[in-house]
N, C-alpha and C positions, 0 to 999 in steps of 0.2 A: 634863186638864191642857192648857192652851193652848199651841199651838206657839210656839217662841221667835220665829220671824220676824215674827209679827203685831205684837209690841211694837216690834221694829226697824223695821217698816214704819211704824208710828204715830208714832214719835218722830224719824223721819228717819235713823236710823242706817243703814238699808238703802241709802238713796241714797248716803250718803257711802261705803259699802263697795263700791258698784258703780263709783264713780269711781276708787277706789284700786285695784280689781282690774283695770279697763281700762287704768290706766297701766302695769300690769305686762305688757301685751301687746306694747308697742313701746318699747324692745326687750323681748322676752319674757324675763322673769325669774320666770315663774309657778311653775316646779318646780326641783328641784336640778339639772337638765341646764343650766339658764342659757343656752339657745341663742342668744338675742340677736336673733332675727329680728323683723321688724315684722309681726306678725300682724294688726294693724289694716289693713294694706295687703294682707292675704291670703297673706303669705309663710308657709312651711312649715319647721318644725324638726324635731326628733327624733319628736315626736308626730304629725306629718304633718296637722295640723289649722290652718286658717287663721283667718279672721275669725269664721265662725259654727261652732257645735257641729254635728258630723255624728252623726245618729241612725241607728243600724242597725235598731233595732226597739223596740217598747214594748208593754206590756200587763200584765194581772194575771199574776202569777208565783207558782206553788204549790210550787216547789222550794226556796224560801228557807228560812231559819231559822224555826222555829215561831212565835216571838213577832212575826215580821214578817207571816207569811202569814195567821194567823187563819182565818176562814171565807171571805173573799172575795179573798184574795190580796194580794201586795205589788205596788205599782204601779211596775214596773220600767221605766226608760228607759235602754237600752243605748247608750252613746256609743262611737263608732268612733275609732280611734286610740288611742295609749297612750304614757306616758312611760317605761314599763318594757320592753314587748314581749318577754316571757320567750320562750325558744325552745320551751318545752312548753306554751304557752297553749292552753287548750281552746276559746277563741274566736279562733282564729288569723286567720280571715278579717276578723274585726272590728278586732283590735288591730293586725295587721300589714298588711292590705290595705285597711283603711279603707272598707269597703262601707257604703253608707247614703247619706243626703241631707243636705246642709247646710241647716239650718233657721234662719230669723230668730227673734228673741225671741218675736214674737207667735204663731208656730206652736209653739214649744216651751211657751209658757204654755198654749196650747189643749190640748196632750197632757196636761199636769199636770191640767187641769180634766177632761178626759175620763176620766182614771184615777180620779179622785175620784168622778165620776158613776157609775162602774161598781162603786163600793163598796169600792175598794181602801183598805187601812187605813193607807197611807203612800205617799209619793212616793220611789222608790228610784232614786237617781242611780247608775248602774253604770259604773265607770271615769270619774269626774268631774274628777280632778286637773287635766288640761290643759284644761278647760272651765269652770272656776269663774266667770270674768268673765261668760260667756254665760248661766250658770244664774242668776247674781244679777240679770243684766239682765232676764231673763224673769220673775223673781218677782214684781215689783210689778203686772205686767199679769195675773198669775194671781190675786194676793191681791185685787186690786180687783174681780175677778169671782168671788170666793167661796172661794178656796183656804184650807182650814183644817185639813189633816191633817198629821201629822209628816213632816219631811223626813229621808232617810237618805243619808248620805254613804258609799257603797260603794266603797272605794278599794284600790288595790294597796299603799298604804302609803308610796309614794315621794313625800311631800308635803313642801313647804317651810314652815318655821315661820311665814313672813310670809303665805302664803296660807291656811294653817289659821287664823292669828290673824283674817283678814278674816271667817271664818265663825263667830266667837264671837257667840252670842246669836242665830244664824240657823239653823244646823243642829241638829236635835233629837237625831238618832241617828247616831253614828259607827261605821261597820263596816269597819275596816282589815283587810287581810291582814297577817300577820306571817310572811313568806315564808322568810327566811333569817336565821340567827343568826350566820353567818360570812361574811367578805368574799370569799373565794375563790369559792365557789358563786355569790354574787350578781355577781361580776365575769364569771364564765364564762357564766352562763345569761341575764343581763339587762344586762351592761355597766354595771353600777352597784355598784362595790366598797364605796361608802359607805352602801349600802342598810341594813345592820343599824344603824348610828348614826342614820341619817335616820329610820327607821321607829320606832325607840324614842323618839326626841324627839317625833315626830309623836303617838305613843300617849299619851305623857305630857300633852302639851297637850290632846289631845282629852278624856282623862279629866279634866283640870282643868276644862275647860269644862262638861262634862255629867255626870261621875260614873258610878257604876255604873248598869247597865240597870234602868230602872223599867218595870213592867208595870201595866197597869190591871186592874180586876176581872174582865175577861175574858181575861186573859193576854196582851193586845196590847202590844207595846213603845211607849212614849211618849217616853222620853228615856234617854239614856245610851250607854255604850260596849259594843260587841259585837265580839269579835275572832275572826278566822278564821286557822286555821293548817292547811296542806295537808301531810300526811305524805307524804314522798317516799321513793323506794327508797334503801336504805342510809343512811338518816337524813341525807340530803343537807341537809335544811332545818334540821337542828340542834334537834330538838323539845325535848329536855330543857332546853336553854339558853333557849329561847323561853318555856317554861312558868315557869322560874325568874324570868326577868324580870317576867312578868305578876304572879306571886304576890309577888315581892319588892319591886318598884318601882311597880306599879299598885295592885292590890287582889286579895286572895283571892277577893273577890266578883265578879271579872271574869267575864262571860258569854263562854264560849270555845267555838267549833265547831271541833273537831278532825276534819278531814275526811279520808275514806278514798277519795275518787273521783279520785285521780290516775290518768291513763290516758295511754299515750304518743300524741301527736298533734302536728302541726305539720310543716312542710316541712324543718326543720333538724335533725331528730333523727338523721339518718345520721351526723352528726359526734359525736354523744353516745350511745355504746352503753350507757352506765350508766343512761340514761333510757328505755330501750326495754322496760321491763317494769312491770307493775302492782305495787303493794305487796302484801305477804303479809298474812294475817290476824295473824300474830305480830307484824309491824312495827307494825300498828294498835293492837293491844293494848298493846304497849310504850309507844306514845304516850299512850294513856289512863293508863297506870300512872305515867308521868312527871308528867302533870298532877295526878294524886291524890297522889303523893309531895311535891309542892309546896304541897298544901292547897287547890288550886283545886276547887271543888265545883259550879259552875254550868256544866255541860257539855252541849252539844247533840250527842248521839251518834247519827249518821246520822238527823238530824231527830227524835230522840225525846229530848226533854230529860229529865235526871234529876239528882238531887242525890247526891253522895257523902256518906255520914255524916262528919260533922265530926270530925277527930282532933287 
C-alpha cells in the first residue's frame, strides 16, 4: 500500500498544506490553546516551541505497539514541548523542560531518511501537534530523496480540527491518546477542560480520513487508526466512557492499546496525592473488561495483541 503523502507530493497538495500550516504559526492558532504568539519570529507560547521543531531523540523503537514495531522497530522522532503538559507525564523532561535541539527542515528530513535506511517500518512522530507545519515543511525534502514508508501521527489527542484537516491525505496512521473522558480531571491535570470534547472530535476526523487499522501480510500497520488509553488510579481516566465512545461512535474494529504502565513521575505530583501510586492488577482487568463489554475486540494487551471472541 503506497503511503498517502506520495500522491499529495505528486499532485501539489502537500505544498498547499505547507503554506496553510505555516500561516497558522503567526499568530499561532495551531492547537486549541490558540496562544496567538508569532512563532515564525521564534516567539513561544504554551508549547514552548518557536520557529523550528525541537527534537529530543530519535531512533528505532521496539516498545511501541506490535503492528508498528515489526522486526526492525518503529522509527520514532520525539519532539520536545507539548500543548498538554500533563502533570504526570512520563517524559517530563521532554514535554515540560523542552530538552533537545531546534532543527531546520533539512535536518529533520535527514532524520526520517536515516530511520528508513535502518529498516524502520514507519516514521513515528511523537508529540507532533505543535510542530505540524515543521513536519510538513520537511516532508518534500525527504520524499525527493526517497522516503516511502508510512507516517504515524502519535499525539496526545489535543488537536484542532483545522490542523488535523491539513493532514488529510498525508498521514497514514493516526495514534491518538484518549486520556480523559471527563472535564474535571482534564482541567486539573493538564489545564484543558475541553479535552474530552476536543479529543473525540479529533478521533472522529482521524477515523474518517484513514478508517480502521489495516495490516499487511506481515502484520505491519499500513494505514488506519490506533488508539491508546492509559489506565489511571481510581479510574481518573474514565475508561468505561472512553471504550463506549470508541465502540459506539468510531468502530468496534478500532485497534485499542489499553496501557497498564502508569507510574508516578514528574515534579508536580506532590500536589496530587491521588496520582502517587501505580494501578492495581484489578484496575487493569476492569479496564479490559470494559472494552470487552462494549464489543471492542482488537486490543493490544501489554504489547501482545489478541482478539476477543465476537459476541
